N, C-alpha and C positions, 0 to 999 in steps of 0.2 A: 647764602650765595654759590654758585654751581661752583665746581673745582677750578683750579684755573685754567685746566686744559679746555675746560667745556667752551664750546662754540654755540652760536642759534642764527639763523636766517631765516628770514621770513619770504616765503617763496611764493610764488601766482606771476602778474602780471604786472608792475615791473619788478625784475628784483631786488629786492631788498637786504640789505644785510649789518649786522647790528656786533656791534664789538660786543666781549664778553658783559655777562648784564645779570640782573637780578631778577628777569623777568618770573621765573619761579621760582619757586620754592625749593631743594634741594633734598629735604626728606621728603618731601612728596613724589618728586620728581623720578627719584629709585625706586619706587615700586611700583610702576608703572610701564608698561611697556607695549609698543603696536611695533607692527612693522611696515614700515614708511622707508621711502628709497631717502636716503639723507646724505647730505650735500656739507661739506666743512671744509675750510681751510687749511686744515691739520695733517699735512701727510700723516701723520699715525695715525687720526682716524678715520679715512680714506683706505690705508692700507688693510689697514680693520673692516671694515665692510668690504674689502675685496678676499677676505676670508685671510690674512698672512701675517694675523694678530690675534691673539690668543688671548687677549683683556677683554673684561666681562663687557656688555655694551646696553647701552641701553638710549633707545629712542622716542621719542613723545611729537605725535603731531595734535594740532590741535585746528579745528576749525570753525570757523567764524566768518558768515558773511564771507563764502568764496575766497578767504584768507585762508592759507596753509602755514603754520610755522611747525620748524622742521626742530629738536633739540638732540645734543647729541654731547653724550658725558662720561667717563672713563671714571670708571670707579667698581668698586665691588659690589657683587650684586645680593639684597637677603637670601637668607633661605628660606623666609617663610612664602607663605602661599604668591605667587604673581597674581595681581589685578590684571584682568583681559578688559581694557574699552572695547575692545568689535564687538559687533552685532554679527549675529546668524541669520536673526529676521526683516530687522529694519534695513536700506538700502544706506549707504554712507553720505546719499546728499541730502538725505532728511534730518541729518546728525547735526546740530550745531555746538559746540561747548563756548559758552557765555561767560567766559571769567577766566582766569589764570590761578584760581585757588583750590588745592588740593585738596584729595579726596582722601577721607578721614576714615579709615574701617576699622578704628577701635570705638568707632559710637554702636547709635542701640539699632538704628534699621536706617533703610531708605527711604527718599518723603518723593513723593509724586505731587507735585501740587496740578490738580486740574484746573485748566480754563479756558480755552479754546474748543476743546473734544471733550465733550461728559458724555463719553457712551463707553459700551466696553468692544462691541462689535468695530472690526479694523481702526480700531487705536493704536497707530504704531508708537505713541508714546506711552499708551498702560503698556503694551507689548516691552519697549526699550525698557522701560522702568523695574517689569517683574524678570526683566534678565541682567540686570545691572544688581538687584538684591542678591539674584543668586550668585551669581558671580561673587559675592560680598562675606556672601553666606548670611545673608539678613535677613530681615522681616522687612515687607513694604508697607508704610504708612501712606495714605493720601488722604490730604487737605483741599478746601475750595472755600474761597474767602467770596460773603458776598457785600456788596457797600451798597448802600440806598442811592449815592452818590454816580450813578454812572451816568455818565451825560445822557440828557436828553430821554433817558427811558423810565418808564412812568407801572403803575399796577399791573397794565396790563401784559408786559412783557416781565416782571418779576414773575409771576404768578404762574407762567408758559414756563422758564426757567426752571424753580423751584419743585415746577410739577417734574421735570425732566430730571431734578439732585435727587427727588423725595426717591423717585426712581431706582436711579443710581446706587445710590447707597443700600437700598436692601439685596442690589443685583450683585455689585462686589462683594459684600458679606458673605452671599448666599453661593454665587458661581465661582469668586475667586479669592477667599479666603482671604481679602481686603475691606478693610476699615475705613472707610470715608468719613471726617471730620469737616461738619460745616459750620462753618464761624462766621459768625457778624463783625466785617472789620473790611478795610482796605485788601483787596487780591495781595501784592506781593508784601502788606506788612501778618498778614497774617503768614504764608506761606514762610518770612524769615522766624515768624516767632516760631512757628512748629520743627522749624529745624535748628535753632535754636542750641548747643551743645548735646544735642542728640540725633543732627542726619551728616550718614557718611557722604552724599552726594544728596541733589536734588535733580530730580527729571520735570521737566513739563511741556505742555506741545508749545508750538510757534503760535502768535499772534502779528494778524496783520496791521490790522488800524493804529492806529498815535495811539491812544490810550494803552491798550495792549501791551505795546513796543516800550511804554515808558515802565508800565511795571517791571516789566520784564530787566531794564537796564539798571530800574534802581533793585531790585532785587540780587543780580550780580552784583552789582555793590555793596550787597548790603552782607552778605553770606560770607562764611570763612570758609567753607566748600566750595567745591566743583556744582555750576548748574549749567545743564544739557536741557539745548529748546530742539525738541525732534515734530519736524513738519507734517502735519498730519489730514489738514485742509483742505490741498490738493491734489491734484490726482498726480500732476510733475510737481516736482518741488519748483517753486517763482524764481529763484533765479537758475536754475537751471534751463527750465524752458527757454528764457532769455535773460540776458545780462542789462539789458535796456530797458525804457521805457519803451511799448512798441504803440502803432502808429495805429492799426487795426484789427480784425479778427484773422482779415489773409492772410497777416504779416505773420501773427502769431500761429495760428493754425498750424501748419506744416512743422514747426519746432514742439510743439504739446505731440503730432502722431509720429515725429522721432524715436520719442520716448515711451510711446503707452505703452504697448506693449510689456514693458520692462518694470512700467509702476504701478499700471492699472491690473493685479495678482491678487487672489487671495493673501491674506495674511496670515500665518502661521501660529496658533496659541500659546503662548507659556505659562507651566504650571509653575504656581511659587511654591519654592522646596521648605522655606522657612516659614508658616503663618503662625501669627501668633495675634489673634482680635484684642488681646488685654492689653498691647505693649501702652508706655503708658507715655500722654502727651501734653507738655505743658501749652497751656493755650494763653495763659497771660491773663493779657486786660480783653482778650477778645470772646461773646456769648456765643454759646453753642445756639442754633438756630433747627436743627433737628436733634435731641436728645435719644438717652436710652428708652423713655416711652415709647418715642416715631416708631423705632426698631421692635418695639411686643406690642404696639397701638393699642393701648393704652392711653385712658383718658378720652372723655367724647367728642374736644374740636377734632379735626381734621388736620394735620402735622403742618400744613400747608397752610393752611391760614392761621394756625400761629405762628406759625411763621414769618407770616407778610406782618403780623401784629406788632411785630418785634424790631420791624424799620423805619424807626421813628421818621426817617425826612421825605417816606419814599411819594411819591406824587400822587394819588389817587384820584385825580377826575376824572381817568379814561377806565371806564369800565371793563374788565377780564372778559374774554373771548371765550373762557371753555368751551361753552355749548357749541362751537363751531372747529375747534381747535386744543386741541389738549397738550401735555408736550408730555416728551418723553421718548426713549428708543421704541418703545413697544409700539405707541400708538406709530410713531414711522413708520414701523415697519411692513405695521397693519397699511398702512395709506399706501405702502409703497406694492406691496401686493394686490389692494384694491385697482393700484393704475393700472399692473402689468397683464391681468387677468380683465379690465376691460374698458380701458382706454387707449392703450398702448396700442395699437391697431388702426386706431381712429387718430393717433393724433397728429400723421404726416399732412390730415386734413383741417382738423379741427381746430388743433391750437390755439388758431388768431381768431374760433366763434366766439362771442364775451356769453353767448345763451346756452353753449352744449359744454362745458368748462372740461372740454380732454386734458385740461392739465393734471398734471402729479400732486397740488399742491402739498411742494414741500420746500419750502423756499424756507420758513420759518423753522423746520427741523434741521435744515443744511446752515442755517445762521447760528443756532446757537449750539451746532457741533452735536447735537443730538442721531444722528445719521451719517455717514461715511458719503462721500460721493463714490467711492470705488463701491462701496454695498449697492446702491444703487444703480450705475453703469454695470456691473455683472450680472445684477438681475435683469436689466433689460437688456443686454446682448444675450443673455441662455434663452429669451424667450423668440428662438426661431420661428415662428410661425405666425408673429405681427413681420409687417412689410416691412422691408429694408427701409425703405422712401423714412416712417415712422418714428423704427429704431437710432438711424443716420441724425433724421432731426430736432430728437431729444438728448442725443448725445452731442451732439454741435450745444445745446443751450447748456447740458451739464457742464462739459468741462471744458469745452473751445470758449466761450460767451465768458463762463462763472468766473476762470481763474488768468482771463482778459481785465477783469474786473482787480484781482487782483494784484496783478501786475500793472495796472495803474496803481494802486495805493502804495505797493512796496516801492516804487520808486519813483512817486513822486508824494512822502511822506509828509510834506509841509503844507502841499494845498491840493492835497486829493479830494476834498470835498469845496472848493472854491473853484469861481470862474477862471482864476488866475494858472490852472492847470491846464487851459483848451490852446486849443494849435492860436497859431497867428494870424490864419484865414479868418475864423470865428470871431475874434476881436477886431477887424478889419469892420465885418460886415456890419458890425455889433453900433457901431459908433457911426456908419452910414447911413445907420435907420435909427439911429436913437430919438431923432423929434419926430416921428413918421406919429400920425394921426390914428387916436384906437377909437371903435365905434363904439366900444364897451370897455366901462374901468366900473372894479370892485374891490371894495376895500377887503382884509382878512376874514373878517367877522362873517361877511357876506356867504365869499369861498367855504368857511369850512362849514356854517350850516349846510351849504348845498341849494343856494340861492339865488342861482344864476338863471338866465333865459332859455340855457340850454338845458333840456330834461339828460340827456345821455351824459353829461358831463355831471348833472345833480344825483343822478342816479351811481356813476363811480364814485364820489366821494361817498354817498352815502352806503355804497356795499363796502367801503375800505373801514367807515367807521363803526359800523355797525358788528364785523365779521374780521376785522385788522387783516382784510388782503381782500387786493382788487388786482382784477383778470390784466395778465398782461398785455393784452391789448389798446384794453379799456385806459392802464399804468400811463402809455405814451399819450395818446389823445387826452384823458386829463392836463399831463405838465403841457400842454403844445398849445392847448387853450389860457393857460395862466399868462403863458408868455404874451400871447393879443390881451389879455384883459387888465394885464397893469402896469403903472406907470416906466416900468424900466427890464429888463433882464434880471438888474443886481434883486430887483423888487421880487421878481417872479421867480429869482431862484431860490433868495432866502425863507419865501415863504411856501414853497413846495417842499422843501428842506424840511420845514417847522410840521405841514402835515403828513407827512411821508414816514416820519421820524415818528411823530405821536401816536400814529395810529396803527402805522406797517406792524405786524410782528416781525418781520424781516426788515425794518426800519435800522440806520444806522452802522448798515454792512456794506462789505466794499460794492456788493453787486448791485445797493440799494444807491448808492451815491451816483455809481455810475452809469447806473440806468436813468438816473434826472438828468445826469450831466448831456447823456446822449441827447437829449431833445433839444440840449445847446447846440449842438453837432461833435460832443467826444464820438469817437471811434466811426465818422459816417462822411460823405465827403459830400462837397459844394451840389446846390440845386438851381436850380431855377429862381431869380432873384425873384422877389415881390416884397411887398410894405409891412415893416414890423421884423419878421423873419431874417431878411435880408437872405442869405443863401442857404436858409434853416431849410431842411427838411418840413414843409406843412402840410397838416393836416386836416379834413375838413367835417364837418354833421354831413354834408350831402354822401360823402368819399366812405360814412360808416351806412349808412340807409343803400346807399348799393351795394357794396359787399354784403352785410350780416342782415338777419330779421331783429333790426334791432327795438321793434314790440315786445320782442321776446325774453330780451335782455331788461326792458323796463320790467318786465311783470314778475323774473327773476326776481331782482333786487324787491321791489313789491311785497313780495311774498317773504322777503329775509324780515321786513320793516314789520310782517303780521306774526311776526314769533315762528316761523314755520324754520323748521334742520335744512341744515346745508341741500343734502338728498332731493327734500319735498320741494324746494323753493327752486332746483335745475328741473326737477319734472315740470312742476308749475307752469315754469318758463320755456319747457318745449311744446307743453301741449297748448301754449296759447300760438305758441308757431305755426303747430301739426294743423288748428284750428284756421287758423288764419288761409294757410297753403289750400286747404279743403276748401273754401270759401270761395277763395281766384278760380280753382277748378271749376267750379261748380256751373255748369253751362246757360245762357239765359235764355228768358224764354220769351 
């Protein structure tokens, strides 16, 4: 209980006030000190804030979901070293305290629970965790829990994830003096076990998807120490960019650009002062996926293969695509350099051409948190030799459009992945055209096996199945046609989400859900009315042929099906395009 004189209030909008309470445990409260604006009904306290009282004073600020709690208590400050919770490197808007449990400085280490951001560069959660460990004069321990029951994930996704984790485990140990414990179990339960009776406090990254938020809520309740969430996957923190669900990119764009110069900056790197790679961690019932043999390279089997074998309930029906996309931050950085050097200059004009592949191919690495959007944005902005049009177009997709997706999921947590989240005008036009006749109707098996009458749609489906990625322009066409070829919008959406999440490496992501919902009108405007689609935007086969050399795209996908590498297949498609262009220019005799 707080002392009798203590009062606390919750201030934001509206301002709320509580009676003297037990919101925080006093033994922890008097060890924490933060300079915040203090509000209190007590005249004695107000006088102290104004400097007329010599009574020691304690102030605490708890930030969670844009709600700030200020605590004022009169008591003697202890003579021990003061515990500071301010950060010198991470913007305060990124930091959210998730519970009211105390920091426990008498324990052995600070725990960094890696989940949404398994990387080192531009990782605000990691740098904040190092800063907290230095403040408490403790070593930092990292853990990652791998569950084989993540919704709709299969071995394709898990191999990509584990390839990145294996690299991260080595880099954290060799570059930062931190040991990463990768355990087999539900992520929140693994983190709770690693923290039990040993962690002073727990730091993790912020998650936006429903299952990620549920894990963090569960851990916040389970822990007996403080849990802090640090937002690292958005350039501008989602709640700061907008306090509501945004209607379209045009409404979010000015809000993002208002803060971009402050938040899209390089992150300072912290040195861990108290390194201890051998600190003991109680794993409880959870098995180790990457053991000591993995670190030394001992054993005949690759550690990723060995780890995959331990995941008993893993869906193994979809083959991995490491031939085309290998997980890990080093591979993401290689692709970023390749894009900036060879593709960025042409991005403005070529990004919509499916045969050229002038895109960055970084969406899977962003989805798995293996590269930061800040890293990408800074690299693109630094290429002054690239046309401004190309740089601006890429930044629009990377920051504005991507963070519009996070805005949708953050403010519609219960239905962000359902048609219920669509605006009213879309539901009206859907009902008006529910009974419209379809010229072609296909079942799910026909679609999944790419056996429709449309060669371009079939090629897009094959590209996704073969490589785990589909070109953005073809992804829009792919989704629009399924609306046209299924009995109802509801059926079309369910099948699209199933196919997308099963085969796309970046499936099950905020961008993925919003990308499919865009085909149903989300973040779009009404267009000319037509059968089946109503006022939704329509895409046609003839439109593709008019704008792009689709024969070259077909050749590229056929080359992939023949076993060519990504680069060889792209070159084959471009060669087909050039050959046909020359034949058209050949004069008639």
